[in-house]
C-alpha positions in Angstrom: 36.1 4.2 6.9 34.9 4.2 10.5 31.8 5.3 12.4 30.1 4.8 15.7 26.2 4.3 15.7 23.7 3.3 18.2 22.7 -0.4 17.8 18.6 0.3 18.3 18.9 3.3 16.0 20.7 1.4 13.2 18.4 -1.5 13.4 15.3 0.7 13.2 16.6 2.2 10.0 17.8 -1.2 8.5 14.3 -2.9 9.2 12.6 0.0 7.4 14.5 -0.5 4.2 15.0 -4.1 4.4 11.4 -4.7 3.4 12.4 -3.8 -0.1 14.7 -6.9 -0.4 13.4 -9.8 -2.3 13.8 -13.3 -0.7 15.2 -14.6 -4.1 17.3 -11.9 -6.0 18.7 -12.3 -9.4 21.8 -10.4 -8.3 23.5 -11.7 -5.1 24.5 -8.2 -4.2 20.8 -7.2 -3.9 20.9 -9.3 -0.7 23.0 -6.5 0.8 22.6 -3.1 2.2 24.7 -0.4 0.5 26.5 1.7 3.3 27.7 5.2 2.0 29.4 7.3 4.5 30.0 11.0 3.6 31.3 13.1 6.3 28.7 12.8 9.3 26.0 11.6 6.9 25.5 7.7 6.6 23.2 6.9 3.7 21.8 3.2 3.7 20.3 1.8 0.5 18.4 -1.4 -0.2 16.9 -2.3 -3.7 15.4 -5.1 -5.8 16.0 -3.1 -9.0 12.4 -2.2 -9.4 12.1 -0.4 -6.0 14.8 1.2 -4.1 14.6 2.7 -0.6 17.2 5.0 1.0 17.3 6.1 4.6 19.6 8.7 6.3 21.4 8.9 9.6 23.3 11.8 11.2 26.4 10.5 13.1 28.6 12.4 15.4 31.8 10.1 15.5 33.1 9.4 12.0 36.2 9.3 10.1 37.0 8.7 6.3 34.2 8.5 3.8 33.4 5.5 1.6 31.1 2.9 0.5 30.7 -0.7 1.4 28.0 -3.5 0.8 27.1 -5.4 3.8 24.9 -8.7 3.9 21.4 -7.6 5.2 20.2 -10.7 6.8 23.4 -11.3 8.8 23.5 -7.6 9.9 19.9 -7.5 11.0 20.0 -11.0 12.8 23.1 -9.6 14.7 21.6 -6.3 15.7 18.3 -7.9 16.9 20.2 -9.5 19.7 22.0 -6.5 21.0 20.7 -4.3 23.9 21.0 -0.5 23.2 24.6 0.4 23.1 27.2 2.1 20.7 28.6 0.1 17.9 32.0 0.8 16.3 32.3 -0.1 12.6 35.7 -0.2 11.3 35.8 -1.0 7.4 38.9 -2.0 5.6 38.3 -0.7 2.0 41.2 -3.1 0.6 39.9 -6.4 2.2 36.4 -5.2 2.5 36.6 -6.6 6.2 34.0 -5.0 8.4 34.9 -5.1 12.2 32.0 -4.4 14.6 33.2 -3.6 18.1 30.8 -3.8 21.0 31.0 -3.2 24.8 31.9 -6.7 25.3 33.1 -8.3 22.1 34.0 -8.0 18.3 32.1 -9.3 15.2 33.8 -9.7 11.8 31.8 -9.6 8.5 33.2 -9.7 5.0 31.3 -7.2 2.7 31.3 -6.4 -1.1 32.6 -3.6 -3.2 30.0 -0.7 -3.0 30.7 0.2 -6.5 29.0 -3.2 -7.7 25.7 -2.2 -6.1 23.1 -1.0 -8.8 22.8 2.7 -9.2 19.8 4.4 -8.0 17.4 5.4 -10.9 17.2 9.3 -11.2 14.3 11.5 -12.2 15.0 13.2 -15.5 14.8 17.0 -14.8 13.3 17.9 -18.5 10.4 15.3 -18.0 9.9 15.8 -14.3 6.5 16.5 -12.7 6.3 17.4 -9.1 3.8 18.0 -6.3 3.5 17.9 -2.6 1.1 15.9 -0.5 0.4 15.8 3.2 1.7 12.6 4.7 -1.6 11.9 6.3 -3.5 12.5 3.2 -1.2 10.3 1.1 -1.5 7.5 3.7 -5.4 7.7 3.8 -5.6 7.4 0.1 -3.2 4.5 -0.2 -4.9 2.7 2.6 -8.3 3.2 1.1 -7.3 1.9 -2.4 -4.5 -0.7 -2.0 -6.7 -3.7 -1.0 -8.5 -3.4 -4.4 -5.5 -3.7 -6.5 -5.1 -6.9 -8.7 -2.5 -9.7 -9.0 -2.7 -10.2 -12.8 0.1 -11.1 -14.7 -1.8 -10.6 -18.0 -2.8 -7.0 -17.1 -0.1 -5.4 -15.1 -1.7 -2.0 -15.2 -4.3 -3.4 -12.7 -1.5 -4.2 -10.2 -1.1 -0.8 -8.8 -2.8 2.4 -7.8 -3.6 4.9 -10.5 -3.0 8.6 -9.6 -4.9 11.0 -11.7 -3.6 14.4 -11.0 -5.6 17.5 -11.9 -5.0 21.2 -10.9 -7.6 21.3 -8.2 -7.9 17.6 -7.0 -6.1 14.2 -7.1 -7.8 10.9 -7.6 -6.5 7.6 -6.4 -8.0 4.5 -8.3 -7.5 0.7 -7.8 -9.4 -2.2 -9.3 -9.1 -6.0 -9.9 -12.1 -6.0 -12.4 -14.6 -7.4 -9.6 -14.2 -4.4 -7.2 -13.2 -0.7 -7.7 -12.2 2.0 -5.4 -12.0 5.7 -6.4 -10.4 8.1 -3.7 -10.6 11.7 -4.5 -9.0 14.6 -2.5 -10.2 18.2 -3.3 -7.8 19.8 -1.0 -4.6 19.0 -2.9 -3.7 21.7 -5.4 -0.9 20.7 -7.9 -1.4 23.3 -10.8 -0.5 20.4 -13.2 -2.2 17.5 -15.0 -0.4 14.2 -14.8 -1.1 10.5 -14.1 0.9 7.4 -13.4 0.4 4.0 -11.9 2.1 3.2 -8.7 3.0 -0.5 -8.1 1.7 -2.4 -5.1 5.0 -3.1 -3.6 6.2 0.7 -3.3 2.6 1.8 -2.3 2.7 -0.9 0.6 6.1 0.2 1.6 4.9 3.9 1.6 1.7 3.0 3.7 3.8 1.5 6.4 6.3 4.5 6.6 3.8 7.3 6.1 2.0 6.5 9.5 5.2 7.7 11.3 5.5 11.0 9.0 4.4 14.4 9.5 4.2 17.4 7.1 4.3 17.2 3.3 5.8 14.5 1.1 7.5 15.5 -2.2 6.4 13.5 -5.2 8.7 13.6 -8.3 7.8 11.7 -11.3 9.1 11.3 -15.0 7.9 8.9 -17.7 9.4 5.7 -16.1 10.0 6.5 -12.2 8.7 8.0 -9.3 10.6 9.4 -6.3 9.1 9.9 -2.8 11.0 12.1 -0.4 10.1 11.7 3.3 11.9 13.1 6.4 14.4 10.5 6.8 13.8 8.3 3.7 13.6 8.3 0.0 11.8 5.7 -2.2 12.3 5.4 -5.9 10.3 3.0 -8.0 9.6 2.1 -11.5 6.2 2.8 -12.6 3.8 0.4 -14.3 3.7 1.0 -18.1 0.4 1.2 -19.9 -2.8 3.0 -20.1 -5.1 2.5 -17.1 -8.8 1.5 -18.0 -11.4 4.4 -18.1 -12.6 3.8 -14.6 -15.5 6.5 -14.4 -17.3 4.6 -17.5 -17.9 1.6 -15.3 -19.4 3.4 -12.4 -23.2 3.2 -12.8 -25.1 6.5 -12.5 -28.8 5.5 -12.5 -29.1 3.8 -9.2 -32.8 4.2 -8.0 -32.5 1.7 -5.1 -30.7 3.2 -2.1 -30.0 1.2 1.1 -28.6 3.0 4.3 -27.4 0.5 6.8 -25.2 0.2 10.1 -21.7 -0.7 8.7 -20.6 -2.8 11.8 -24.0 -4.7 12.1 -23.7 -5.5 8.3 -20.0 -6.5 8.6 -20.5 -8.8 11.6 -23.6 -10.4 10.1 -21.5 -11.1 6.9 -18.7 -12.6 8.9 -21.0 -15.0 10.5 -23.2 -15.9 7.6 -20.3 -16.1 5.1 -19.0 -19.2 7.0 -22.0 -21.2 5.6 -21.2 -20.2 2.1 -19.8 -22.5 -0.6 -16.1 -22.5 -0.2 -15.6 -22.2 -4.1 -18.0 -19.2 -4.6 -18.2 -17.4 -1.4 -21.7 -16.3 -2.5 -23.9 -14.5 0.0 -27.4 -13.3 -1.0 -29.1 -10.2 0.1 -32.8 -9.7 0.0 -33.9 -6.2 0.2 -37.4 -5.3 1.2 -39.1 -2.8 3.3 -36.9 -1.8 6.3 -34.7 -4.8 6.6 -32.2 -6.8 4.6 -31.8 -10.5 5.0 -28.3 -11.9 4.4 -28.3 -15.5 3.5 -25.8 -18.2 2.5 -25.8 -22.0 1.9 -23.5 -24.7 0.9 -25.7 -27.5 -0.8 -22.8 -30.1 -0.7 -22.7 -30.0 3.1 -26.2 -29.3 3.6 -25.7 -26.1 5.7 -27.2 -22.6 5.5 -27.7 -19.6 7.5 -29.5 -16.2 7.4 -29.8 -13.1 9.5 -32.1 -10.1 9.2 -30.7 -6.6 9.8 -32.9 -3.4 10.2 -32.0 -0.8 7.6 -33.5 2.2 5.6 -34.4 1.1 2.2 -36.0 3.0 -0.8 -36.6 1.0 -4.0 -37.8 -2.1 -5.4 -37.8 -5.6 -3.8 -34.6 -7.1 -4.8 -32.3 -10.3 -4.6 -28.8 -9.5 -5.3 -25.6 -11.8 -4.6 -22.0 -10.8 -3.8 -18.8 -12.6 -3.2 -18.6 -12.2 0.5 -14.8 -12.0 0.8 -14.8 -8.8 -1.4 -17.9 -7.4 0.4 -16.2 -7.7 3.9 -13.0 -6.1 2.5 -15.1 -3.2 1.2 -17.0 -2.6 4.5 -13.7 -3.1 6.5 -12.1 -0.2 4.4 -15.0 2.3 4.6 -14.6 4.5 7.8 -18.2 5.8 8.4 -20.6 4.3 10.9 -23.4 4.0 8.4 -22.9 3.0 4.7 -25.0 3.9 1.6 -25.4 1.1 -0.8 -26.9 2.4 -4.3 -28.1 -0.3 -6.7 -29.8 -0.3 -10.2 -30.7 -4.1 -10.6 -29.1 -7.4 -9.6 -26.9 -7.6 -12.7 -25.2 -4.4 -12.2 -22.5 -3.2 -10.0 -23.4 -1.9 -6.5 -21.9 1.4 -5.1 -20.8 1.6 -1.4 -20.4 5.0 0.0 -19.9 6.4 3.5 -23.0 8.2 4.8 -20.8 10.8 6.6 -17.2 11.8 6.4 -14.9 13.4 8.8 -13.1 15.2 5.9 -15.4 17.2 3.5 -12.4 17.5 1.1 -12.3 13.7 0.5 -14.7 11.6 -1.6 -14.7 7.8 -1.3 -16.5 5.5 -3.8 -16.2 1.7 -3.7 -17.8 -0.6 -6.4 -18.5 -4.3 -6.4 -19.7 -6.6 -9.2 -22.6 -8.7 -8.3 -22.6 -12.6 -8.6 -25.2 -14.7 -10.4 -27.8 -16.2 -8.0 -29.1 -19.7 -8.8 -32.7 -19.8 -7.9 
C-alpha cells in the first residue's frame, strides 16, 4: 500500500477529523486515524464511538489498496512541522510499518491493523428519513441554538439541539431550563414529519465545518443515528435517546409590556455593570419606566455597585425585573439585529427576546430567559 500526498493538504484534512478524538479513550485504537486507500480515493476516519467523522481525498499517485490505523497525535505533530511538499507513504501490511519519505529524509511509524478499528454505524434503509438543507441555513440554525444547550447528566435530552421537522418548516430548539432558543426556518421543505435530538459535540463539529461549505447538506436519520453528508466529509453520530420537553408550552403569550432597545448599547452596558454584580448570582436588575431602562448591579459583600441608564422605547407598566447577567449577555450576543424587542408579562415570568428586524424573512428567532428573584 503506497501513496503520495501533499503535506499541507493531508494536514488540513486530518485536523478537521481529529476534533472527534477524545483526550481519554476507552479503546486505545481510537487514538488513531483509520486510513483506507481504495484505488485513487483515500478515506480517513476518526471516531470516539459516539461520533465518527470521515474525510475524503482524491490522490493521483497510488498503488495497492488497503487499510491501516495510524497514531493521530504523532502524525499531526509531525505534519505541522513540514513546509508544503509531497510525502510518500509506504505501508507494509505484514509488519504494519509506515515509512514516510520526504524531500530530505524519512520517518518510520508503527501502525495498527485497520480491521481492529470500530465499524462506522450505518443508517438502516427501512427506518431512514432524509432531507436536504442548505449549508448556510444549517450553520445559522446551529450557531443560534448551540449556546443554549445544557450540560446535565440527569437530563441528557437537554444536552443537544432538538430538530422538529414538519413538511413546510424545520424548527431547531435548545434549552438548559434557564434559557431557551427556538429557531425556525420556513424555507426548508421536507415533505416529512420527524424529530430527533442532535448531541452537542457533533453539532459543534458541524458548525465549524459548515462555514466552509456551499450547496446542500444531506441529512439521513434512523431511530439511533444521524448521517450528515458534506462535500468532502461525512459525520455520523448517535442521537440522544428520549423525548424532548414540550417547548412551546413554556413560551408565554400574554406579554403586555414591550421594550425596544439598541442591542449593542444594551450589551455593552450589561458588560460594564455586571462586573459589579455578586459573583455567585451574577444578578443584574432592570428598572423599566417611560423611555429609559436603568441597569444596575451590586455586591453587598464588597460594598460595590453600578448603574447605567439607556434610552429605549417602552410600552407597559413600570417594572423591576432581574436576570442572570451571563445568560442575558449570551442571548444578546447571539441575536443578530441592531435593535431587540423584549416582551415581558411580570417580574416572575420569562422574558422573550426577539430581533426587531431580520435579514431573512424565512427565519424566525425567539429567545427566552427566566428571571431571577430580586431581594428588595
